[in-house]
N, C-alpha and C positions, 0 to 999 in steps of 0.2 A: 616762327611762322610770321610772315609778313602780311599786314593788313593795309590795303590801300585806303587812305583816309586824308583828311585835310592837312596840309603841312603844319599847321599850327598845333594840331593834335598829336602829331607823329611822335613828339617827345614824350607824351604821357603814356603811349602805349608801348609796352615792352616787347621787343621783337628779337632779343637774344643778340643783338649786336652792340649793345652797350653805347648807343649814341652814333654809331657809324652806319652810314646807308648801305655800304657794301663791305664785305669781309676783306680783310687786308691780304695781300698776296703772301704766300709762303716764301720765307727766306730760303735761298738756295743752299743746299748742304755744303759744308765746307769741303774743299777738295783735300785729298790725301797728299802727304808731302812725298816728293820722289826720294829715292835713295841718296842722291847727291845733296838735296836739301837737308835730309836728315844727318849725313856725314858732316856738312858745314856747320850745322847747328850744334852738333856733339862737339866738334873741335872748338867752337866759340865758347861753350860751356866749360870744357876742360881748361881752356885758357885763361878764363875768368876765375877759376877757382885754384889755379896754380899746378895742375896735372896735365900739361899739354899732350903727353903721349899715351893717356889712358885708353885702353881699349873700350870701344862701345859694347855695352851688353846686348845680348840677343834675347829673344822672347823665350827660347827653350831654357836658357840659363836661369831665368826668373820666374819660371812657370810655378814652381812650388811656393815661392814666396808670395807671388800674386794671388795664388788659390786661396790663401788664408783670409 
């Protein structure tokens, strides 16, 4: 709750904003990767660990492992 008071007293009255006069803007949610970006990232990962021809896993293949 915001109470209009003298600027000198504003710091002593808690208003839930922790010292900020206005709430900060929400950060935009990160965008999802395209399939092309995912493929390029997977190839870079495989190349860095020495398995350049490894097949990229799918969600269905890992569903049981990720459910635990």
